[in-house]
C-alpha positions as a Markdown table, in Angstrom:
| # | Residue | x | y | z |
|---|---|---|---|---|
| 1 | Met | 54.6 | 55.9 | 220.8 |
| 2 | Asp | 53.3 | 56.2 | 216.6 |
| 3 | Val | 54.7 | 53.2 | 214.7 |
| 4 | Lys | 56.2 | 54.5 | 211.2 |
| 5 | Leu | 56.3 | 52.6 | 208.4 |
| 6 | Phe | 59.4 | 51.9 | 205.5 |
| 7 | Lys | 59.3 | 50.1 | 202.9 |
| 8 | Lys | 61.1 | 47.1 | 201.7 |
| 9 | Asp | 63.6 | 46.7 | 199.0 |
| 10 | Asn | 63.4 | 51.2 | 199.0 |
| 11 | Asp | 66.2 | 53.6 | 200.0 |
| 12 | Asn | 63.7 | 55.0 | 203.2 |
| 13 | Ile | 64.3 | 58.8 | 204.3 |
| 14 | Leu | 64.3 | 59.5 | 208.0 |
| 15 | Lys | 63.9 | 63.2 | 209.0 |
| 16 | Leu | 64.0 | 64.6 | 212.4 |
| 17 | Val | 62.3 | 67.9 | 212.3 |
| 18 | Gly | 62.7 | 70.8 | 214.9 |
| 19 | Met | 65.1 | 69.3 | 217.4 |
| 20 | Thr | 64.8 | 71.3 | 220.2 |
| 21 | Asp | 66.8 | 72.1 | 223.2 |
| 22 | Asn | 63.7 | 71.6 | 226.4 |
| 23 | Glu | 66.0 | 73.8 | 228.5 |
| 24 | Asn | 65.1 | 76.7 | 226.7 |
| 25 | Asp | 63.5 | 76.4 | 223.5 |
| 26 | Thr | 65.9 | 76.7 | 221.3 |
| 27 | Tyr | 66.4 | 75.0 | 217.4 |
| 28 | Leu | 69.5 | 72.2 | 218.1 |
| 29 | Asn | 71.1 | 72.9 | 214.6 |
| 30 | Asn | 74.4 | 72.0 | 216.0 |
| 31 | Ile | 74.1 | 68.2 | 217.2 |
| 32 | Thr | 77.1 | 66.4 | 216.7 |
| 33 | Gly | 77.6 | 62.3 | 215.8 |
| 34 | Val | 73.8 | 61.8 | 214.8 |
| 35 | Gln | 73.4 | 58.2 | 213.7 |
| 36 | Ala | 71.1 | 55.7 | 212.9 |
| 37 | Thr | 70.5 | 52.4 | 213.0 |
| 38 | Ile | 67.7 | 50.0 | 212.3 |
| 39 | Lys | 67.5 | 46.6 | 214.9 |
| 40 | Asp | 65.5 | 43.7 | 215.1 |
| 41 | Tyr | 63.2 | 43.0 | 218.5 |
| 42 | Asp | 66.2 | 41.3 | 219.6 |
| 43 | Gly | 68.5 | 43.9 | 219.3 |
| 44 | His | 70.4 | 43.3 | 216.4 |
| 45 | Asn | 71.6 | 45.4 | 213.7 |
| 46 | Val | 69.9 | 44.5 | 210.3 |
| 47 | Ser | 72.3 | 43.2 | 207.9 |
| 48 | Gly | 72.7 | 44.5 | 204.4 |
| 49 | Val | 74.0 | 48.0 | 205.9 |
| 50 | Ser | 77.3 | 49.0 | 207.5 |
| 51 | Trp | 75.2 | 50.6 | 210.1 |
| 52 | Pro | 74.9 | 53.3 | 211.4 |
| 53 | Val | 73.8 | 55.6 | 209.0 |
| 54 | Ser | 74.9 | 59.8 | 209.5 |
| 55 | Val | 71.9 | 61.8 | 210.4 |
| 56 | Asn | 72.8 | 65.3 | 208.8 |
| 57 | Tyr | 71.9 | 68.5 | 209.7 |
| 58 | Val | 69.3 | 70.7 | 206.7 |
| 59 | Ile | 71.2 | 73.4 | 206.2 |
| 60 | Gly | 69.4 | 76.8 | 207.2 |
| 61 | Ser | 66.4 | 75.0 | 208.8 |
| 62 | Asp | 65.4 | 75.2 | 212.4 |
| 63 | Gly | 66.7 | 71.6 | 213.8 |
| 64 | Asn | 66.3 | 69.4 | 211.2 |
| 65 | Tyr | 68.3 | 66.6 | 210.2 |
| 66 | Ile | 67.7 | 63.6 | 207.8 |
| 67 | Ala | 69.7 | 60.4 | 206.4 |
| 68 | Val | 68.6 | 57.7 | 203.9 |
| 69 | Leu | 68.1 | 54.5 | 205.1 |
| 70 | Pro | 69.4 | 52.2 | 202.6 |
| 71 | Tyr | 67.5 | 49.6 | 200.4 |
| 72 | Thr | 69.9 | 47.0 | 201.1 |
| 73 | Ala | 68.5 | 46.6 | 204.5 |
| 74 | Val | 67.2 | 43.2 | 205.2 |
| 75 | Val | 64.2 | 43.4 | 206.4 |
| 76 | Thr | 61.2 | 41.2 | 206.5 |
| 77 | Leu | 57.3 | 42.5 | 205.4 |
| 78 | Ser | 54.8 | 42.9 | 208.2 |
| 79 | Gln | 57.9 | 42.8 | 210.3 |
| 80 | Gln | 58.2 | 45.2 | 213.0 |
| 81 | Tyr | 61.9 | 47.2 | 213.8 |
| 82 | Ile | 63.3 | 50.0 | 216.0 |
| 83 | Val | 65.4 | 52.3 | 214.2 |
| 84 | Asn | 67.8 | 53.6 | 216.9 |
| 85 | Ile | 69.0 | 57.4 | 216.8 |
| 86 | Thr | 71.8 | 58.7 | 218.5 |
| 87 | Gly | 73.5 | 62.4 | 218.9 |
| 88 | Asn | 75.7 | 64.6 | 221.2 |
| 89 | Ala | 74.0 | 68.3 | 221.4 |
| 90 | Gly | 76.5 | 69.3 | 224.1 |
| 91 | Val | 77.6 | 69.2 | 227.4 |
| 92 | Gly | 74.7 | 66.5 | 229.0 |
| 93 | Lys | 72.3 | 66.6 | 226.3 |
| 94 | Ile | 73.4 | 63.1 | 224.6 |
| 95 | Phe | 70.3 | 61.8 | 223.2 |
| 96 | Asp | 69.4 | 58.1 | 222.6 |
| 97 | Val | 65.6 | 57.6 | 220.7 |
| 98 | Asn | 64.2 | 54.3 | 219.5 |
| 99 | Leu | 61.3 | 54.6 | 217.2 |
| 100 | Arg | 59.6 | 51.1 | 216.1 |
| 101 | Ala | 59.1 | 51.0 | 212.3 |
| 102 | Leu | 56.9 | 48.9 | 210.2 |
| 103 | Cys | 58.1 | 47.4 | 206.9 |
| 104 | Val | 55.2 | 47.4 | 204.6 |
| 105 | Glu | 55.9 | 46.3 | 200.7 |
| 106 | Asn | 57.3 | 48.9 | 198.1 |
| 107 | Glu | 53.8 | 49.0 | 195.8 |
| 108 | Gly | 56.3 | 51.0 | 192.9 |
| 109 | Pro | 56.0 | 54.3 | 191.5 |
């Protein structure tokens, strides 16, 4: 799995693109309760944010979802974190995904 980058002291956009049902290859435009949390490698939520944050469906898209990971998250440069994403796409279709993420410096505009 690739390591994603996110910038310290900056709002970061989390995008889920083209979510599909593995059984019939249709786009999942109705996933409910999609949420994201940044955790340290010990499994603890990072401080500075009221976790989890909502991940919302992009209206009119084909299975795309988006969230803002707030700049207030207390993270350390060059440290790796886990972005945990959960949701419910219907009976027997609950997902729980962990993405590795590396905190990098916000270099400004």
